[in-house]
N, C-alpha and C positions, 0 to 999 in steps of 0.2 A: 504494499500500499504505500502511498506517497507521502505520508505524515512521517516525521522524524520523532513523534512523540513517544511517551513510554509503551504505549500498546505495541507499536511497531518494534521497538526494541526487545520487549519481553515476549513478543508472541510472533517473532519474525517467520516462524515456521508456517503459521497460518497464512501469511502474505506469500510466501514462497509455493505453498501447496495450491493455492487458488489463483495465482497470478497468470497461470497458463490457461485458464479456462477461456475458451473462445467467446467473444461477445457476438451472439446471434445477429444483433442488429446491425453489424458491420456489412452484411451481405445485402441489406435492403435500404440501408439508410446512412448516409456518411456523416452526419451530425446529429448528436443527440445530448440533451441537458444533463443526463444523469449518469455519470460513469458506473460501469459494472461493479467496480470495488465498492463503490459507495452503497449501492443497492445491496450487495452480498452483506456487508457490514451491518446495514440498518436491519435487514431481515433477521440475521442471527441473533443481534442484541435485543430485537422486539420479541422474537420466539422464547429466548432465554428468559424475559421477564413476563412471560404469560400470553403474548399475543398469539391468536390462532387463526388468522385469516388476514387478507390484504387491508381491509379498513381498519382493523385493530393496529395493524402495523404502521399505517399512515398516521395515526392518532398517536402512537408512541414516539414515532418520529418528530411530529410538530412540537410535541411536549418535550423531548429531549434534544431538541435541535443544538443548544449550546453545547450539551455533553457530547454529542457526536462530532462537533467541529473541533473538538480537542484532538481528534484522530485523523480526519479527512475533512476537506474543505467544505463540501455541501454548498457550493457557491450559489446554485440555483435552488436551494431549499430541499424539501422532501418531495420524492415523486408521488403522484396520486396512486390510489389503490389500483386504478385501471392500468397505469404504467407498470406497476409491480407485477400484476396478474399477467400483463402481456409478455414481459421480460422473462418471467418464470416459465410460461408456457413454450417459449422459443428456445431456451437453453436445452442443449444436448444433454440427456440424462446419463448417457454413457460417459461423456467427458466430466460431467459433475461428480458421477460416483468415482471416476478415476482420481480427480483432485481430492475428494473426501477420503478416499483410500490412502493417498499419500499423507494427508493430514493425520489420520488414525494412526498411521505406521509410526508417525513421529512422537505419539503421546506415550506410548508404551511398548516394551519389547515383550513378546510372548515368551513364556517360560516352557522348557521341555516338559512334554506331558501334559500341557494345558489342553483342556476340552474346548474344542472350537465345534458349537452346535449350529446345524443348519436345519432352518424351518421356513415355512411360508406364512404370509399374512395377506389377506384380501383387504384392499382399501374400498370399503363398502361404498362410500360416498361418491366413488369415481365412476360409477356406472352411468351410462346415458344412453339415449335412444339409439339403437344400432350398435352400441358398443357394451360389452361386458366390463364389470369393475375390474381394475388392474390387480394383479397378485404378485406381491414382492416376496422373493426368497432372499433371505439374509443370512449371514455368517455372524455369530456372536462368539466372542471369547469370554468363557464364563468367570475365570479368575479376574480378568483384567476389566471386565464389566464394560466392553467395548464391542460396538458393531463393528465389523471389519469391512463390510460392503454389502451390496445388494444387487440383484438382478430382476428385472421386470419381466413378468409375463401376463398374457390376457386370460388364462385359463389355470386353474389349481392343477389340473391334470399335466401342464406343461413344466411341472418342477422337475420332472425326470430330464428335460432337455436343459434346463435352466441351471440345474446343480453342477454339472461339468464346466459351464461357461463360468459360473461363479468361483468354482475351484481354481480355474486357470489363473484368475486374477489375484489370488491370495497368496501370502507368504507364510505357510504353515508347516514349515519343516520342524520335525519332531513334536508336533501336536497330535492330539487325538481327535479326530472328526467324527461327531456323532449325528446320525440322520436318522429321520423316523421312516416308517415302512415304505413311503413312496420313493425313497431314494436307495432302496435295497435292490441294486443292480449291480451286475457284475462289472460293466464299464465304468460306473461310478467308484467302485471298490478299486479298480485298477487305476483310476485318476488319482484317487487319493494317495495310493503307494507311489505313484509317478511323482507326486509332490513331496515325497520323503516324510509322509505322515502315517499315522496308524488310523485304523477305523473301527468303529462299533456301529453295526447297522441293525435296526429293529426288524424283525421279520414278522409279517402277518398273512393274511390269505391271499394278497396279491402275488406272494411266493408260496403258493399253497403245498406244493411238493416239497419244498424246503422246509417248511413249518412241520409238515407230517413227518418228515425224516429227523429233525431234531426232537420232537416229541418221542419218537421211536427210540433214539439213542438215550435219552434221559430215562425212559423205561427200562432199558437193558443194561446201562452203565451207571456205576456209583460216580457221583461227581468227584472230580478232583480236589475241588476246594468248595466250602460252603461258608457264608457269613450272613449274620442277621444284624439288623439296625432297627432302632425305633425313633420315630421323628414325631414331634407334636407341633401344631400350628394350624391357622385357618379353621379352628373349631373341631379338628380331630386329631386322632392318634393313628399314625401309619406304621405298620411293621413290615419291613421288607426283607425277605430271605432271598439271598443270591446264591446260585450253584453253577459252578463252572466245570466244563469237561474239555480236556486238551488233547485226550485220546480219541481220535476220530475215525478209528478202522471202520466203525458200522455206519458212518455216514456217507451214502453212496455218492453225493454229488461234491464231495469236498474238493475234487480236482477243478471243478467248474469255477471256483470263487477264489480270484487270486489272492494269494498271501493268507488264506485262512488258517488260523491256529487254534481258535477255541470257540465254542458254543456256550451260550449263557441263557440262564433261566431265572427270572426274578418274579417271585410269588409276593403279591403284596395283599395285605389285610388291613382295611380302613375302617375305623370305628368313629361314628359321628358322636360328638359329646353330647350334644343337645338330645337327639333322637335315639341314640344307642343303636342306630342301624349299622350293621356290619357288611361291607362288600369285600369281596376276594377276587383277585384277578392274577393270571400268569401271563408274563410277556416273555418273548425269546429274541435272542440277538445272535448274530455272528460277528467275529472280531478277528483282526490281524495280531492282536496282542495275546501274549501268554502271561497271564498274570494272576495273582490271587483273587478270591471271590471279594474281598474287602476292597480292593482296587476297582473292579469292576462295579461293585455296588455304588462306590462314590462317584465314578465317572458317569454312569448311567444316570444317576440322580442329578448330576451338574448339567446335563442336556436340557433339563426343564428350566435352567436359568433364561433362555431364549423366550420362553413363554412367561416366566414370573417377573423377570428383571426388564425385558425388552419390549415384547408385545403388550404386556399389561400396562406398563409406563405409558407407551404410545397412545393406547385406547383411553385409559383412565386420567392420565396426567395432561396428554397433549390433545386429547379429543381427536384422535386422528380418524377413526371411523365415521365422524360426524362432518369431515371437511368436504364440501361440496365444489371442489374445483375440478371442473370437467374440460376445461380448455387445454388442449395440447398436453404438453409434458409437466403442466404445472403441478400436479398432485405427486407425481413420482420425485421430482426435485424438492417439493415441499417436505417430503418424508426424509430426505436427506438431511435437511436443515433440523428437522425434529430430532433426528439421531445425533447431530452434532451438539444440540443443546443439552440432550440427555447425557451424552459423554462429559460434557463439560461440568454439569452438575454433579456427576458421580466422582469426578477428579477433584472437585473442591472439597477439601476435608478440613477446614478451618472450623466448621460448625457441625454440630449433630443433627441439624434441622432436617425435617423431610425434604424431598425434592419439591413438593408442592409449596413448602414455606420458604425454601430457597428462591423459587421462582417469584414469589410475592415480594421477598426481600430485594431481589434483583430489580423489580419494578420500582421500588421506592427508594433505593439507596444507590445513588450513581456509584460511590466507592466499592461496594459489594459487587455491583454489575461488572466493573472493571477487573475485580479480583478474580471472578469466575471467567471472564474472558481470556484471562492470563493463564489459567490452568493448562 
């Protein structure tokens, strides 16, 4: 960014990561009043402070213009909500995602064995006449609490094609990639191994023969390792028993799955505290790892961080499902901004406030907003 102020000095990586983003207006208009860096900085600052659409962002900008001018000129003031929407509709989401991933990689280095969970989420409000809602497949580093990138498809069933594309973009060497049943595909397993990572893939009825074989092996073979843990939260008690078999001589299709080393069964029993209702479930997984059951139990549970920490936050805190941005690429690009804001709130550790309270504080306190943006 152009300013030499403290934000640029302390957060130059943000500038470096997004400075290469092509301005879509250059192909259609040679002159414009609002530089792209000013628009991006306005939007991320406003979303961080609780804005959830173009009109609230414009309101934030007009109220905080003096604060914004500490960092960038804003010589022509704040763009209207129409301008903001049009620019974000035109920005190439692939290029924006590439810049986002550069920025994320600068925030934290993934540790060996870190779980990278991959899962999809539908942007419900993005559907329009003649077009279904966009579906985003995201990768989430559970320990670092960072979304590493996203890939957009127009149908949930297309996750199978989106996952390899997303994997190609990720730097996940020595990580453990977890994917739900939709991604239990041989080419996806091979792609993960090609990235020098390991996999744990859920097996359901979309791989019916494989699931039946795994059930057969657990009926014939004593598990190599077993481990139980009990967790309490959300008004329920859950007991999870994890069993692992690494001797796969009875698994007929083992040679078809690249790098397969273990099969895993997790039996869970959930008791609702209020109603006393008890539900039981058995889930099955295949993995390129040879580990003990305690490790598998922990890593499989970490997969749900993408639901509990990422998707839940985007829905409940950022109101993402209610966004009615139907023009061009606007809703896909706005989802990236939401994920940036969420990452910054997670990285800010000076207070133990909830993320909701952090956003309210950022809206009211200019110094705190600057602090979060420097994280």
